[in-house]
C-alpha positions as CSV (number, residue, x, y, z in Angstrom):
1,M,94.0,82.5,60.0
2,K,91.9,85.4,58.6
3,N,92.8,87.0,55.3
4,L,94.3,90.4,54.9
5,P,91.9,93.1,53.7
6,L,94.2,94.4,51.0
7,G,92.5,97.0,48.8
8,V,89.1,96.2,50.3
9,N,87.1,99.0,51.9
10,T,83.6,97.5,52.2
11,L,82.4,95.7,55.3
12,A,80.3,93.2,53.3
13,S,83.4,92.0,51.3
14,M,85.5,91.7,54.4
15,K,82.9,89.6,56.1
16,S,82.2,87.3,53.1
17,E,85.9,86.8,52.4
18,N,86.8,86.0,56.1
19,M,89.1,89.1,56.3
20,I,90.4,90.9,59.4
21,Y,88.1,93.7,60.5
22,V,89.3,96.0,63.3
23,D,86.0,96.9,65.1
24,K,85.4,100.7,64.9
25,T,81.7,100.4,65.8
26,P,82.2,101.6,69.4
27,M,82.9,105.1,67.9
28,A,80.3,104.6,65.2
29,W,77.7,103.9,67.9
30,E,78.6,107.2,69.7
31,L,78.1,109.1,66.5
32,V,74.9,107.4,65.2
33,K,72.8,107.0,68.4
34,H,71.6,110.5,68.0
35,A,71.0,112.7,64.9
36,G,74.1,114.6,64.0
37,R,76.3,116.2,61.4
38,F,80.1,115.5,61.5
39,F,83.3,116.1,59.7
40,L,86.6,114.1,59.9
41,S,90.0,114.8,58.4
42,R,92.6,112.1,58.1
43,P,95.5,111.4,55.7
44,R,95.0,109.2,52.6
45,R,94.8,105.4,53.0
46,F,93.9,105.6,56.7
47,G,90.5,103.8,56.5
48,K,88.1,106.7,56.0
49,S,86.3,104.9,53.1
50,L,85.8,101.7,55.2
51,F,84.4,103.8,58.1
52,I,82.0,105.5,55.7
53,D,80.9,102.1,54.4
54,T,80.4,100.9,58.0
55,L,78.1,103.8,58.7
56,K,76.1,103.1,55.5
57,E,75.6,99.4,56.5
58,I,74.4,100.5,60.0
59,F,71.8,102.9,58.7
60,E,70.6,100.5,56.1
61,G,70.0,98.0,58.8
62,N,72.3,95.2,57.6
63,Q,72.4,93.4,61.0
64,E,74.1,90.2,59.8
65,L,77.3,92.1,59.0
66,F,77.7,93.2,62.6
67,K,77.5,89.9,64.5
68,E,80.2,89.8,67.2
69,L,80.8,93.5,66.8
70,Y,80.3,96.1,69.5
71,I,77.2,97.7,68.0
72,H,75.3,94.5,67.3
73,D,73.2,94.5,70.5
74,K,72.9,98.3,70.7
75,W,71.5,99.5,67.4
76,D,67.8,99.1,66.6
77,W,68.1,97.1,63.4
78,S,64.4,97.6,62.6
79,Q,65.2,101.2,61.9
80,K,66.3,101.6,58.2
81,Y,67.2,104.9,56.8
82,P,67.7,106.0,53.1
83,V,71.4,106.7,52.5
84,I,72.9,109.0,49.9
85,K,76.5,108.4,49.3
86,I,78.7,110.9,47.5
87,D,82.2,109.6,46.7
88,F,84.9,111.6,44.9
89,S,87.7,109.0,45.4
90,D,87.5,107.7,41.8
91,G,89.4,109.3,39.0
92,T,90.7,112.8,38.6
93,I,88.5,115.9,37.9
94,Q,90.3,118.7,36.0
95,S,87.7,121.4,35.5
96,R,84.5,122.9,37.0
97,E,82.5,121.5,34.0
98,E,83.8,118.0,34.6
99,L,83.0,118.3,38.3
100,D,79.4,119.3,37.6
101,N,79.0,116.4,35.2
102,I,80.4,114.0,37.8
103,I,78.1,115.4,40.4
104,H,75.1,114.8,38.1
105,E,76.3,111.2,37.6
106,I,76.6,110.7,41.3
107,L,73.1,112.0,42.0
108,T,71.7,109.8,39.2
109,E,73.3,106.7,40.8
110,N,71.8,107.6,44.2
111,E,68.3,108.2,42.6
112,N,68.5,104.8,41.0
113,Y,69.8,103.1,44.1
114,L,66.9,104.6,46.1
115,N,64.3,103.8,43.4
116,L,63.5,107.5,42.8
117,K,62.8,109.3,39.6
118,N,65.7,111.1,37.9
119,S,65.2,114.9,38.3
120,P,66.3,117.2,35.4
121,M,67.2,120.1,37.8
122,S,70.3,122.1,38.6
123,I,72.8,120.5,41.0
124,R,71.4,122.4,44.0
125,G,67.8,121.8,43.1
126,R,68.4,118.1,42.3
127,F,70.4,117.4,45.5
128,G,67.7,119.0,47.7
129,H,65.0,117.2,45.9
130,L,66.8,113.9,46.3
131,I,67.1,114.4,50.1
132,R,63.4,115.3,50.5
133,E,62.1,112.6,48.2
134,A,64.2,109.9,49.9
135,A,62.8,110.9,53.3
136,K,59.3,111.0,52.0
137,K,59.5,107.6,50.2
138,Y,61.1,105.7,53.1
139,G,59.4,107.4,56.0
140,K,62.7,108.2,57.7
141,K,65.0,111.2,57.5
142,T,67.8,110.9,55.0
143,V,71.5,110.1,55.8
144,V,74.2,111.8,53.7
145,L,77.7,110.3,53.6
146,V,80.5,112.1,51.7
147,D,83.8,110.4,51.1
148,E,86.9,112.3,49.9
149,Y,84.9,115.6,49.8
150,D,88.1,117.6,48.9
151,K,89.8,115.3,46.4
152,P,88.7,117.3,43.3
153,I,90.4,120.4,44.8
154,L,93.6,118.6,45.8
155,D,93.9,117.0,42.4
156,N,94.3,120.6,41.1
157,I,96.2,122.1,43.9
158,E,99.1,123.3,41.6
159,N,96.6,125.3,39.6
160,S,95.0,127.7,42.0
161,K,92.6,129.1,39.4
162,V,91.1,125.7,38.6
163,A,91.2,124.6,42.3
164,S,89.2,127.8,43.2
165,E,86.6,127.1,40.5
166,I,86.2,123.5,41.7
167,R,86.0,124.7,45.3
168,E,83.0,126.9,44.3
169,G,81.4,124.0,42.6
170,L,81.7,121.8,45.7
171,K,80.5,124.7,47.8
172,N,77.4,124.8,45.6
173,L,76.7,121.1,46.3
174,Y,77.5,121.1,50.1
175,S,75.6,124.3,50.9
176,V,72.4,122.4,50.1
177,L,72.7,120.4,53.3
178,K,72.0,123.5,55.5
179,G,68.7,124.2,53.7
180,Q,67.6,120.5,54.0
181,D,68.4,120.2,57.7
182,A,64.8,119.3,58.6
183,H,65.0,116.3,56.3
184,L,68.4,115.0,57.5
185,Q,69.0,112.4,60.1
186,F,72.8,112.2,59.8
187,V,75.6,113.8,57.8
188,F,79.2,112.5,57.8
189,M,82.0,114.0,55.6
190,T,85.6,112.9,55.3
191,G,88.6,114.2,53.5
192,V,92.3,114.8,53.8
193,T,92.3,118.6,54.3
194,K,90.0,120.8,56.3
195,F,89.0,123.9,54.4
196,S,87.8,126.9,56.4
197,K,84.1,127.5,56.9
198,V,84.4,130.8,55.0
199,S,85.9,129.2,51.9
200,L,83.9,126.0,51.6
201,F,81.6,125.3,54.5
202,S,79.9,128.7,54.9
203,G,76.6,126.9,54.0
204,V,77.3,123.9,56.2
205,N,78.2,125.5,59.5
206,Q,76.3,122.9,61.5
207,L,79.0,120.3,61.0
208,T,80.8,119.2,64.2
209,D,84.5,118.6,63.5
210,I,85.8,115.5,65.3
211,T,89.3,115.6,63.7
212,L,91.0,116.6,66.9
213,S,88.5,115.0,69.3
214,E,90.1,112.7,71.9
215,N,87.0,110.6,71.9
216,Y,87.5,109.8,68.2
217,S,91.3,109.8,68.0
218,T,91.4,106.1,67.0
219,I,88.4,106.2,64.6
220,C,90.8,105.3,61.7
221,G,94.0,103.4,61.8
222,Y,95.4,100.4,63.7
223,T,96.6,100.5,67.3
224,H,99.5,98.4,68.5
225,E,97.1,96.3,70.5
226,N,95.2,95.6,67.2
227,L,98.4,94.1,65.8
228,E,99.1,92.0,68.9
229,T,95.5,90.6,68.8
230,Q,93.7,90.6,65.4
231,F,97.0,90.4,63.4
232,S,98.9,88.1,65.8
233,D,98.7,85.1,63.4
234,H,100.3,87.2,60.7
235,M,103.0,88.8,62.8
236,G,105.0,85.7,63.8
237,S,108.5,86.7,65.0
238,V,108.4,90.4,63.9
239,D,110.5,92.8,66.0
240,M,107.6,94.9,67.3
241,E,109.8,97.7,68.5
242,K,111.3,98.0,65.1
243,L,107.9,97.9,63.5
244,K,106.8,100.7,65.8
245,S,109.7,102.9,64.9
246,W,109.1,102.4,61.2
247,Y,105.3,102.8,61.0
248,N,103.7,103.8,64.3
249,G,103.4,107.4,65.6
250,Y,100.3,109.1,64.3
251,K,98.3,110.9,66.9
252,W,95.3,113.2,67.0
253,L,95.2,114.5,70.6
254,G,94.5,111.0,72.0
255,S,97.1,109.1,74.0
256,V,97.3,106.2,71.6
257,C,99.7,106.2,68.7
258,L,98.4,104.7,65.4
259,Y,99.6,102.8,62.4
260,N,98.5,103.5,58.9
261,P,96.6,100.4,57.8
262,Y,98.1,100.5,54.3
263,D,101.6,100.2,55.7
264,I,100.8,97.2,58.0
265,L,98.9,95.3,55.3
266,L,101.6,95.6,52.7
267,F,104.4,95.0,55.3
268,I,102.8,91.6,56.1
269,Y,102.0,90.8,52.4
270,N,105.6,91.6,51.3
271,K,107.1,89.1,53.7
272,K,107.7,91.6,56.5
273,S,110.0,93.8,54.4
274,Y,110.5,97.4,55.7
275,R,109.8,99.7,52.9
276,N,108.0,103.1,52.2
277,Y,104.6,101.6,51.4
278,W,102.3,104.5,52.4
279,F,104.6,107.3,51.4
280,E,104.9,106.0,47.9
281,T,101.2,106.2,47.3
282,G,101.3,110.0,47.4
283,N,103.4,112.7,45.8
284,P,104.7,115.5,48.0
285,T,106.3,117.3,45.1
286,F,103.9,120.3,45.4
287,L,104.6,120.5,49.2
288,V,108.3,120.5,48.6
289,K,108.0,123.3,46.0
290,L,106.1,125.3,48.6
291,F,108.9,124.9,51.1
292,Q,111.4,126.1,48.5
293,K,109.3,129.0,47.3
294,N,108.8,130.2,50.9
295,R,112.5,129.6,51.8
296,Y,111.4,127.5,54.7
297,F,114.2,126.6,57.2
298,L,114.0,122.8,57.1
299,P,115.7,122.3,60.5
300,S,112.7,123.9,62.0
301,L,110.7,120.7,61.2
302,A,112.6,119.1,64.1
303,N,110.9,121.3,66.7
304,L,107.6,122.7,65.5
305,V,105.2,124.5,67.9
306,V,102.1,126.0,66.3
307,T,98.7,127.3,67.2
308,E,95.5,125.6,66.3
309,E,94.8,128.0,63.4
310,I,97.9,126.6,61.6
311,I,96.8,123.0,61.6
312,D,93.0,123.7,61.5
313,S,92.2,125.1,58.1
314,F,93.4,125.2,54.5
315,E,93.1,127.9,51.9
316,V,93.7,127.4,48.1
317,E,94.8,131.1,47.6
318,K,97.2,131.1,50.5
319,I,98.5,127.7,51.3
320,N,100.5,127.3,54.5
321,P,103.0,124.4,53.8
322,L,102.9,123.4,57.5
323,T,99.1,123.1,57.4
324,L,99.3,120.8,54.3
325,L,102.2,118.8,55.8
326,F,100.1,118.1,58.9
327,Q,96.8,117.4,57.3
328,S,98.5,115.1,54.7
329,G,100.1,113.0,57.4
330,Y,103.7,114.0,57.1
331,L,103.5,115.6,60.6
332,T,101.6,114.5,63.6
333,I,100.8,115.9,67.1
334,E,103.4,115.0,69.6
335,K,101.8,116.9,72.5
336,T,99.7,119.9,73.4
337,F,100.2,122.6,76.1
338,T,98.8,126.0,76.9
339,R,100.8,129.3,76.5
340,R,99.3,132.7,77.0
341,Q,95.8,131.2,77.3
342,R,96.2,129.6,73.8
343,L,96.3,125.9,73.0
344,M,99.6,125.1,71.4
345,F,100.6,122.0,69.4
346,Q,104.0,120.5,69.2
347,L,104.3,118.6,65.9
348,E,106.8,116.0,64.7
349,I,107.4,113.6,61.9
350,P,105.5,110.4,62.9
351,N,107.9,107.6,62.1
352,L,111.0,106.4,60.3
353,E,109.2,105.7,57.0
354,V,108.0,109.3,56.7
355,K,111.3,110.8,58.0
356,I,113.6,109.1,55.6
357,A,111.3,109.3,52.5
358,L,110.3,112.9,53.1
359,H,113.9,114.1,53.5
360,D,114.8,112.1,50.4
361,H,112.2,114.2,48.5
362,F,113.6,117.4,50.0
363,I,117.1,116.3,48.8
364,N,115.9,115.7,45.3
365,A,114.1,119.0,45.2
366,Y,116.8,121.2,46.8
367,T,119.8,119.5,45.0
368,D,118.6,117.6,41.9
369,L,120.9,114.7,43.0
370,V,118.5,111.8,42.4
371,N,121.1,109.4,41.0
372,E,124.1,110.5,43.1
373,K,122.2,110.8,46.3
374,I,122.5,107.2,47.6
375,T,126.3,107.1,47.2
376,L,126.7,110.4,49.0
377,Q,124.4,109.2,51.8
378,N,126.3,106.0,52.3
379,T,129.7,107.8,52.4
380,L,128.4,110.5,54.7
381,Y,126.9,107.9,57.1
382,D,130.2,106.0,57.3
383,C,132.1,109.3,58.0
384,L,129.7,110.3,60.8
385,E,129.7,106.8,62.4
386,Q,133.5,106.7,62.4
387,G,134.1,110.3,63.6
388,D,135.9,111.2,60.3
389,V,135.4,115.0,60.2
390,Q,137.8,115.5,57.3
391,G,136.0,112.8,55.3
392,M,132.6,114.4,56.2
393,T,133.7,117.8,54.9
394,E,134.9,116.2,51.7
395,V,131.5,114.6,51.2
396,I,129.8,117.9,51.8
397,K,132.0,119.5,49.2
398,R,131.1,116.8,46.7
399,L,127.5,117.2,47.6
400,F,127.4,120.9,46.8
401,S,129.6,120.7,43.8
402,S,127.2,118.2,42.3
403,I,124.2,120.5,42.5
404,P,123.4,121.8,39.0
405,W,124.0,125.5,38.5
406,R,120.5,125.8,36.9
407,N,119.2,125.5,40.5
408,F,120.6,128.9,41.2
409,T,119.5,130.7,38.0
410,N,117.4,133.8,38.6
411,N,117.4,133.5,42.4
412,D,119.7,134.3,45.3
413,I,118.9,131.1,47.3
414,A,122.6,130.4,47.8
415,D,123.2,133.7,49.6
416,Y,121.6,132.7,52.8
417,E,122.7,130.2,55.5
418,G,119.2,128.7,55.7
419,Y,119.7,127.0,52.3
420,Y,122.9,125.2,53.3
421,A,121.4,124.3,56.7
422,S,118.3,122.9,55.0
423,V,120.3,120.8,52.5
424,L,122.5,119.4,55.2
425,Y,119.5,118.8,57.6
426,A,117.7,116.9,54.8
427,F,120.8,114.7,54.2
428,F,121.5,114.0,57.9
429,S,117.9,113.3,58.6
430,S,117.7,110.8,55.7
431,L,120.4,108.9,57.4
432,D,118.3,108.6,60.6
433,A,120.8,110.6,62.5
434,E,119.4,112.6,65.5
435,I,119.3,116.3,64.6
436,I,119.1,119.2,67.1
437,P,118.6,122.3,65.0
438,E,119.5,125.7,66.7
439,D,120.9,123.8,69.6
440,I,120.6,126.2,72.6
441,T,123.3,126.8,75.1
442,N,123.9,129.4,77.9
443,H,125.8,131.6,75.4
444,G,123.7,131.3,72.3
445,Q,122.8,128.5,69.9
446,A,124.7,126.3,67.4
447,D,123.1,126.0,64.0
448,M,122.9,122.3,64.2
449,T,124.0,119.3,66.3
450,V,124.1,115.9,64.7
451,K,124.3,112.7,66.8
452,L,125.1,109.3,65.3
453,G,126.5,106.3,67.2
454,N,129.2,107.4,69.6
455,H,129.8,110.8,68.0
456,I,128.3,114.2,68.4
457,Y,129.0,116.9,65.9
458,V,128.3,120.5,66.9
459,M,128.0,122.6,63.7
460,E,127.9,126.3,62.9
461,I,127.4,127.6,59.3
462,K,128.6,130.8,57.8
463,V,128.1,132.2,54.3
464,V,130.6,134.7,53.1
465,N,130.9,137.0,50.0
466,Q,133.7,136.9,47.5
467,E,135.9,139.5,49.3
468,S,135.7,137.5,52.5
469,A,136.2,134.2,50.6
470,D,139.4,135.7,49.0
471,A,140.7,136.8,52.4
472,L,140.1,133.3,53.9
473,Y,141.7,131.7,50.8
474,R,144.8,133.9,51.3
475,A,145.0,133.0,54.9
476,E,144.9,129.4,54.1
477,K,147.7,129.8,51.6
478,N,149.8,131.6,54.2
479,M,149.1,128.9,56.7
480,A,150.1,126.2,54.2
481,A,153.3,128.2,53.4
482,N,154.2,128.7,57.0
483,Y,153.3,125.3,58.4
484,G,153.4,123.0,55.4
485,E,151.6,119.8,56.2
486,E,151.3,120.7,59.9
487,L,148.0,122.5,60.7
488,D,148.2,124.9,63.6
489,G,145.0,124.6,65.6
490,E,144.8,128.1,66.9
491,Y,145.6,129.5,63.5
492,A,142.9,127.4,61.8
493,I,140.3,128.5,64.4
494,E,141.2,132.2,64.0
495,N,140.6,132.0,60.2
496,N,137.4,129.9,60.3
497,P,134.7,132.3,61.6
498,A,132.2,129.5,62.1
499,L,134.6,127.4,64.2
500,K,135.8,130.4,66.0
501,Q,132.2,131.1,67.1
502,I,131.7,127.6,68.3
503,I,134.8,127.8,70.5
504,K,134.2,131.3,71.8
505,K,130.6,130.6,72.7
506,G,131.3,127.1,74.1
507,Y,128.5,125.5,72.1
508,A,130.0,122.0,72.6
509,K,130.7,122.3,76.3
510,K,127.4,120.7,77.5
511,Y,128.3,117.5,75.6
512,R,131.8,117.1,76.9
513,G,132.4,114.4,79.6
514,I,129.6,112.1,78.4
515,K,131.1,108.6,78.8
516,G,131.9,106.9,75.5
517,I,131.0,109.9,73.4
518,T,133.4,111.9,71.2
519,V,132.5,115.5,70.5
520,H,133.5,117.2,67.3
521,E,133.3,121.0,66.7
522,V,132.6,121.7,63.0
523,G,132.7,125.1,61.5
524,L,131.3,125.2,57.9
525,V,132.0,128.3,55.8
526,F,130.3,128.5,52.4
527,S,131.0,130.9,49.5
528,K,128.2,132.8,47.9
529,T,130.2,132.8,44.6
530,T,131.2,129.2,44.3
531,R,128.1,127.9,46.3
532,N,130.3,125.4,48.0
533,L,132.3,124.8,51.2
534,L,135.4,126.9,51.7
535,M,136.5,125.4,55.0
């Protein structure tokens, strides 16, 4: 049984330690057989560094490492190229000055590695000199490989001023490549985000972006077939369908869904325990803050259709949260289609791990209920599963009454329906319930439909001001005085505007008559003043 490559991202180490290596050299061969300049964006922990190292070993002619791999009998191993590797994956850079110092250190390491004299020049001059001298010394054009090209910017994404300064420093480095084109055999750059050519790549416009190329859709990550073959000895009696729902689902235009390698390796290592392995390696706090700041309607995440410009480029000064959500791996491409001569992308959350963990983070940010959250989730799940509408509304009241008042200081977030819909959507999604936001019917659309077990809940949300809240309160008191414990259905509907709309518009009609399914109509009316459920 081969060993797991936990924390290993060099081909030499994997080979010497008898570790599993998923052969990506068919795609490497397509890239390297001709001179080229390429760019690839993939989420963190997806195998980008290992692919960079594989390219390095190919160009340096280390034939022994490629025995039994696809490229072994195709590449001319007598051809050895000088390789410059620039890697920003280590540590955190917090200023332009620190970036420039790190770049000089990286250039010194490459000069020493290639047995070239250290050059006391500026960064631009030194990098250009290194490329030319390497080609001259070894009689072959130079190869430049850049790993995590954008990490210094992402490390400072919450400070746009510093991030912009660092971006300019990286632009100063990368723009050298265009001027040295005659001395370059191959350039390959990887990172998480894709910055626009104007902001970062204006000097490197010869790069071919393979991020959304079907030919390279599986260049990083594991396929299900990989798990059934290379990892079969480790899988044992694992429920493969459950594994798929938890960790599979990443796609970049190709037809094959992928697993994040980090998830699979830790899943096996931790005795097949289903946990949030990949998600916990990142911190989406900044992303969540963006959603709050922009008052993004969270239920829209369930049915996202965007143009290529939304997922294609990233700007420090004007960050689109959907762009960052996609490029960071929290959304993936479900399918593409053409509308009005434009290529459209339907995005979705890739799997159960991301779905549950991401919405847990939204709950923490929107409500501040870190400690109380799990109790509320458990109770809410039980109510939904049992068809207990009264119990569910009581949980919703507890939920909103637990939200600290400081969350509403100096803002009017509680005045709009989208806030309440977003909080409820995050809670229901964290339970792995099926959510249909803005559920369309022939006569309009319900705000949200929630499906769990044998129950369907068709929901409408209204937010009312104090005057309306008082009127509803008086109506409820009158109803209690007139009917005591007995609730008159028609009277309740008449005084609940949300429920009245559901009934009048027939939102639940399309679900009636489904065998074994109980349909519930739920009108939720919130008060702007109390910031809680009235009825």
